[in-house]
N, C-alpha and C positions, 0 to 999 in steps of 0.2 A: 506496502500500500505505500502510493507516496507522500510525502509529508505533507503536511499544511503550510499555504505561503501565510506572512503573517500582512498583516491591514497596511497599509500604508500610509501615514501620516501627511497627508497634502499640506498642511502648514509648514512643513517642517523642508519642502522641497524648495530645490535650490537649484540655477546654472543648468547644466548638463543632464542630472536629474530628472528637473522639472519639464525639459524638453522631450525626454525617452519619456517621461510617463504620458504626455500627452499625447506623443506619437503611438502610443500602447494601446491609451483609450480611444484615440480615432480609429483604430484599427477594428476593434472590440467593436462600437458601437456598430462600423462597417459590416464587420460577418454580423453582428444579431440583424444587421439591416437585410443582408442576402439571403438569411434564415426566415425571415418575415416574421420575427420575434418583435415586433413594433418597442411594446414597453420597456422591453429589458435596452433596445435601441436610444429611445429616447432617456431615459438613466446615464444610460454611458456615455450617450451627447453631449447630455447638460454638464456632466463633469468636467469633460475634456473641453468642453465652453470656458467652463469657469478656472481653469488651469491656466488655458490658451489665453486667455484677457488677462494672466498676472505675467504674461511672459515680455519682453524689451523687446523692439523691432529686430534686434541683431539674433534675438533668439529666436524669434517669429520665422528668420530666414532658415532656421535649423530645421523646422517643419516641411516635409517634400511635398509641392506645390498642389499634388493631388490629394495628400489629404486637407491642406487649408481650404481647396473647393470645394471638395467635397464638404467640411464641418462649415461651408458659409454657405452654400447654395443647394446642397439637396437638402443638409438638414432645415435650412429657415423655410424651403417650398414645400416640405412635410412636417417638420413638425415647428412651424412660427405662430407668430401670435395671432395672425390673422383665420390660421387652420381652426376648424372645429375641436375641440380639444377631448380624449376619448373617451367614450360614455364607458361608465361605472357597470360592471358583471350585477346582474341579478338572482 
C-alpha cells in the first residue's frame, strides 16, 4: 500500500514551489475536466486560481502557456460568474 501524501500548506509556498504547485493543480483540474468530473474540476480550478493570483509576473512566465490559457479561457467560459451555478443534488 503506498504511503499517504502529506497535505500541502498553501500559505507557506513561495518561489519555485509555488509555481510547481500551480502547474500541478491546473493539470489536475484539466484531468478532472477530461473525465467530466465537474465538481472536482471546479474545486481544483479555484485552488489553482487562488495560487496563481499570488504569483509575480516573472513567476507567471514559469507556468506553461497552455495551462495559463486553459485556466483563463476554458475555465472562465464554463465556470465563470455568468454561468448558472451547479444544481444541488436532491
